[in-house]
MARVO-101378 format. One record per residue (C-alpha): residue number from 0; residue in one letter; x, y, z. Coordinates in Angstrom, 2 decimals. Layout:
N
PT    i  aa       px       py       pz
PT  NUM   A        X        Y        Z
...
This chain:
241
PT    i  aa       px       py       pz
PT    0   M   -37.02    15.28    54.42
PT    1   G   -38.66    15.86    51.21
PT    2   Y   -36.80    16.31    47.81
PT    3   R   -38.23    18.54    44.82
PT    4   Y   -37.27    17.66    41.25
PT    5   I   -37.90    18.05    37.41
PT    6   K   -37.23    15.51    34.61
PT    7   F   -37.81    15.82    30.72
PT    8   S   -36.93    13.08    27.98
PT    9   S   -37.28    14.06    24.45
PT   10   P   -36.27    12.57    20.77
PT   11   G   -33.44    14.64    19.10
PT   12   F   -34.42    16.63    16.33
PT   13   G   -36.10    14.56    13.27
PT   14   K   -35.75    11.36    15.30
PT   15   K   -38.72     9.35    15.49
PT   16   L   -38.04     6.93    18.61
PT   17   N   -36.59     8.17    21.67
PT   18   E   -34.04     5.70    22.78
PT   19   D   -33.15     7.41    26.38
PT   20   A   -35.71     6.43    29.39
PT   21   I   -35.90     8.30    32.85
PT   22   E   -37.73     7.27    35.85
PT   23   V   -37.70     8.89    39.30
PT   24   I   -39.62     6.80    42.45
PT   25   E   -39.84     8.56    45.99
PT   26   V   -40.79     6.17    48.90
PT   27   N   -40.74     8.02    52.08
PT   28   D   -38.32    10.55    52.79
PT   29   T   -35.88     8.77    50.08
PT   30   I   -35.77     8.93    46.64
PT   31   L   -34.28     7.16    43.20
PT   32   A   -33.36     8.46    39.77
PT   33   V   -32.75     6.19    36.97
PT   34   L   -31.79     7.58    33.56
PT   35   C   -30.99     5.28    30.22
PT   36   D   -29.55     5.87    26.98
PT   37   G   -30.23     3.12    24.44
PT   38   V   -27.68     2.08    21.69
PT   39   G   -28.22    -0.43    18.71
PT   40   G   -29.85    -0.77    15.49
PT   41   D   -33.38    -0.48    14.68
PT   42   Y   -35.68    -0.77    17.64
PT   43   G   -32.45    -1.72    19.89
PT   44   G   -32.24     1.37    21.96
PT   45   D   -35.65     1.87    22.55
PT   46   M   -35.79    -1.79    24.08
PT   47   A   -32.95    -1.49    25.90
PT   48   S   -33.23     1.63    27.53
PT   49   K   -37.21     0.51    28.76
PT   50   I   -35.99    -2.51    29.88
PT   51   A   -33.06    -1.35    31.73
PT   52   I   -35.26     1.20    33.52
PT   53   K   -37.73    -1.29    34.29
PT   54   S   -35.76    -3.90    35.75
PT   55   A   -33.08    -1.86    37.38
PT   56   T   -35.88     0.16    39.60
PT   57   Y   -37.76    -3.19    40.35
PT   58   F   -34.94    -5.02    41.51
PT   59   F   -33.58    -1.91    43.89
PT   60   T   -37.12    -1.24    45.25
PT   61   S   -37.98    -5.03    45.80
PT   62   N   -35.08    -5.57    47.62
PT   63   E   -34.77    -4.97    51.42
PT   64   S   -31.14    -4.82    52.45
PT   65   D   -30.09    -1.74    53.81
PT   66   D   -26.68    -1.71    51.79
PT   67   Y   -27.59     0.52    49.35
PT   68   L   -24.20     0.27    47.45
PT   69   D   -24.93    -3.55    47.16
PT   70   K   -28.32    -2.72    46.23
PT   71   I   -27.29    -0.67    42.86
PT   72   K   -24.65    -3.08    41.89
PT   73   S   -27.13    -6.41    42.22
PT   74   S   -29.70    -4.43    40.64
PT   75   L   -27.39    -3.71    37.82
PT   76   E   -26.14    -7.05    37.71
PT   77   E   -29.71    -8.19    37.39
PT   78   S   -30.78    -5.59    35.06
PT   79   N   -27.87    -6.36    32.63
PT   80   S   -29.05   -10.26    32.36
PT   81   F   -32.62    -8.63    31.46
PT   82   V   -31.52    -6.61    28.66
PT   83   I   -29.31    -9.95    27.60
PT   84   N   -31.71   -12.43    27.56
PT   85   H   -34.05   -10.25    25.95
PT   86   S   -31.62    -9.55    22.96
PT   87   K   -31.13   -13.37    22.37
PT   88   G   -32.69   -14.78    19.43
PT   89   S   -33.66   -11.54    17.55
PT   90   E   -31.50    -9.90    14.97
PT   91   T   -33.26    -6.56    15.48
PT   92   L   -31.94    -6.66    19.10
PT   93   K   -29.23    -8.65    19.19
PT   94   S   -26.87    -5.50    19.51
PT   95   M   -28.82    -3.39    21.78
PT   96   A   -27.41    -2.06    25.16
PT   97   T   -27.67     1.00    27.19
PT   98   T   -25.80     3.56    29.78
PT   99   I   -27.17     3.38    33.02
PT  100   E   -27.21     5.90    35.94
PT  101   M   -28.96     5.01    39.14
PT  102   L   -28.83     7.81    41.98
PT  103   F   -30.34     7.29    45.66
PT  104   L   -30.73     9.73    48.40
PT  105   K   -31.50     9.09    51.61
PT  106   N   -30.92    11.63    54.40
PT  107   N   -27.32    13.11    53.84
PT  108   L   -25.94    10.14    51.80
PT  109   A   -26.13     9.74    47.95
PT  110   F   -25.31     6.54    46.73
PT  111   W   -24.69     6.21    43.15
PT  112   G   -23.93     3.62    40.08
PT  113   H   -22.72     4.43    36.49
PT  114   L   -22.16     2.68    33.28
PT  115   G   -21.67     4.84    29.97
PT  116   D   -21.62     8.05    29.01
PT  117   S   -24.36     9.27    30.79
PT  118   R   -23.47    11.59    34.03
PT  119   I   -24.20    12.64    37.09
PT  120   Y   -23.70    15.91    38.51
PT  121   H   -23.21    17.08    42.12
PT  122   L   -24.11    20.64    42.67
PT  123   R   -22.94    22.08    46.16
PT  124   S   -23.84    25.47    47.26
PT  125   G   -24.23    26.21    43.31
PT  126   K   -20.48    25.02    42.38
PT  127   I   -21.21    22.19    39.75
PT  128   K   -18.99    19.00    39.99
PT  129   Q   -19.07    15.83    37.73
PT  130   V   -19.64    13.00    39.99
PT  131   T   -19.19    10.35    37.17
PT  132   K   -16.47     9.77    34.58
PT  133   D   -17.39     8.67    30.95
PT  134   H   -16.79     5.18    29.85
PT  135   S   -16.18     5.65    26.57
PT  136   L   -13.34     5.82    23.89
PT  137   V   -12.87     9.76    23.92
PT  138   Q   -12.22     9.44    27.93
PT  139   K    -9.99     6.67    27.29
PT  140   L    -7.71     8.80    24.65
PT  141   L    -7.76    11.93    27.17
PT  142   D    -7.13     9.84    30.22
PT  143   E    -3.62     8.34    28.10
PT  144   G    -2.89    11.78    26.62
PT  145   F    -3.24    10.84    23.28
PT  146   I    -5.88    13.98    22.85
PT  147   T    -6.66    17.27    24.62
PT  148   H    -9.68    18.25    26.36
PT  149   K   -10.35    20.54    22.90
PT  150   Q    -9.98    17.89    20.63
PT  151   A   -12.22    15.69    22.96
PT  152   K   -14.91    17.82    22.57
PT  153   N   -15.40    17.46    19.10
PT  154   H   -13.70    14.00    18.46
PT  155   P   -15.51    11.76    15.39
PT  156   N   -15.40     8.75    17.58
PT  157   K   -17.31    10.69    20.67
PT  158   N   -20.28     7.98    20.57
PT  159   I   -18.19     5.33    21.17
PT  160   I   -18.65     3.82    24.62
PT  161   T   -16.57     1.34    26.29
PT  162   K   -19.22     0.24    28.57
PT  163   A   -22.72    -0.75    28.91
PT  164   L   -25.53    -2.71    30.31
PT  165   G   -26.36    -5.49    28.18
PT  166   D   -22.91    -5.91    26.00
PT  167   N   -21.47    -8.01    28.12
PT  168   I   -22.24   -10.88    30.49
PT  169   F   -20.28    -9.43    33.51
PT  170   I   -20.25    -6.15    33.83
PT  171   E   -17.74    -3.63    36.30
PT  172   P   -19.75    -0.70    36.82
PT  173   D   -18.90     2.46    38.97
PT  174   I   -20.33     2.44    42.27
PT  175   S   -19.57     4.72    45.37
PT  176   K   -21.29     7.08    47.69
PT  177   I   -21.15    10.66    48.73
PT  178   K   -21.58    12.12    52.70
PT  179   L   -23.52    15.51    51.92
PT  180   N   -23.03    18.51    54.31
PT  181   E   -26.74    19.06    55.52
PT  182   Y   -25.62    22.73    55.74
PT  183   E   -24.91    23.40    52.43
PT  184   K   -27.67    23.42    49.66
PT  185   N   -26.90    19.83    47.76
PT  186   S   -28.44    18.92    44.43
PT  187   F   -27.93    16.44    41.46
PT  188   F   -28.32    16.73    37.87
PT  189   I   -28.60    13.07    35.82
PT  190   C   -28.18    13.70    32.02
PT  191   S   -27.89    11.79    28.48
PT  192   D   -25.04    12.62    26.20
PT  193   G   -27.61    14.70    24.40
PT  194   I   -27.24    17.31    26.57
PT  195   T   -23.37    17.28    27.95
PT  196   N   -22.60    17.54    23.82
PT  197   V   -24.34    20.68    23.24
PT  198   I   -24.21    21.94    26.91
PT  199   S   -20.97    23.15    28.57
PT  200   D   -20.58    22.58    32.41
PT  201   N   -20.31    26.21    33.22
PT  202   E   -23.55    26.60    30.96
PT  203   L   -25.44    24.15    33.22
PT  204   E   -24.02    25.58    36.48
PT  205   E   -25.23    28.74    35.43
PT  206   I   -28.84    27.38    34.81
PT  207   L   -29.15    24.97    37.53
PT  208   N   -28.67    28.21    39.83
PT  209   I   -31.81    29.43    38.64
PT  210   S   -34.33    29.28    41.73
PT  211   D   -37.44    28.47    39.77
PT  212   M   -37.82    24.80    38.66
PT  213   E   -39.78    24.98    35.58
PT  214   E   -37.52    27.95    34.50
PT  215   K   -34.55    25.78    34.69
PT  216   K   -35.71    22.98    33.07
PT  217   N   -37.24    25.64    29.95
PT  218   Q   -33.43    27.06    29.79
PT  219   I   -32.04    23.59    29.14
PT  220   I   -34.51    22.53    26.47
PT  221   K   -34.44    25.52    24.78
PT  222   L   -30.92    26.14    24.45
PT  223   V   -30.47    22.44    23.90
PT  224   K   -33.38    23.20    20.57
PT  225   L   -31.33    26.13    19.81
PT  226   R   -27.77    23.94    19.12
PT  227   G   -29.91    21.61    17.00
PT  228   A   -30.72    18.89    19.36
PT  229   P   -28.48    16.68    17.43
PT  230   D   -29.24    13.40    19.74
PT  231   D   -32.17    12.42    21.88
PT  232   Y   -32.04    14.39    25.43
PT  233   S   -32.93    13.54    28.86
PT  234   F   -32.12    15.08    32.40
PT  235   I   -33.36    15.06    35.93
PT  236   Y   -32.80    17.50    38.48
PT  237   I   -33.07    16.53    42.16
PT  238   E   -32.75    18.89    44.98
PT  239   K   -33.19    18.61    48.76
PT  240   D   -36.70    20.91    50.09
């Protein structure tokens, strides 16, 4: 059982540094995808996302356990320590942190871990569903009934996240698994908020149902650019062969 995937990452319009980072690793009949969106002044966000990607993938792939949820959890914890240790003793990097999404597919199971406001979507028979829930101030206000979904879309504090890798010694990532129906078409879309802030879920569903992989990729990039690409934007799309 193999997988097909596309990936893309770009700095937002007029930005010199891309604070997003992505990685996809195929091992035998499995696939691991990781996406990070760094935050922090100067070079902090750029460094945080790169450190998190490298450390998280290393700890996951070097761990020989068959408990994949525990592997994701321990990989996130080890990666968190790496980011924090790199931020110590540096004024430039002291506030660096990053969102992180980890997705591991094996047979008919999908294992995932999540911190921040980047997202994982599951497409089942062409219908899109958001798997993760944003760790953000806006999501908290929405959950508590202080704002509406319409207000959330253009909220002035939309960029404030409540959980991130590197912002605390102790982290509480969301971790879970999904059992996939082998008789349905299943695919996954992972992205930073540079995508979801400018493209709606309905638009994503329409684009991701395009059969040609390159056309899928090109349509997402085209739409983000058309809407000004105000932030770094990255995505990974994976489907079973």
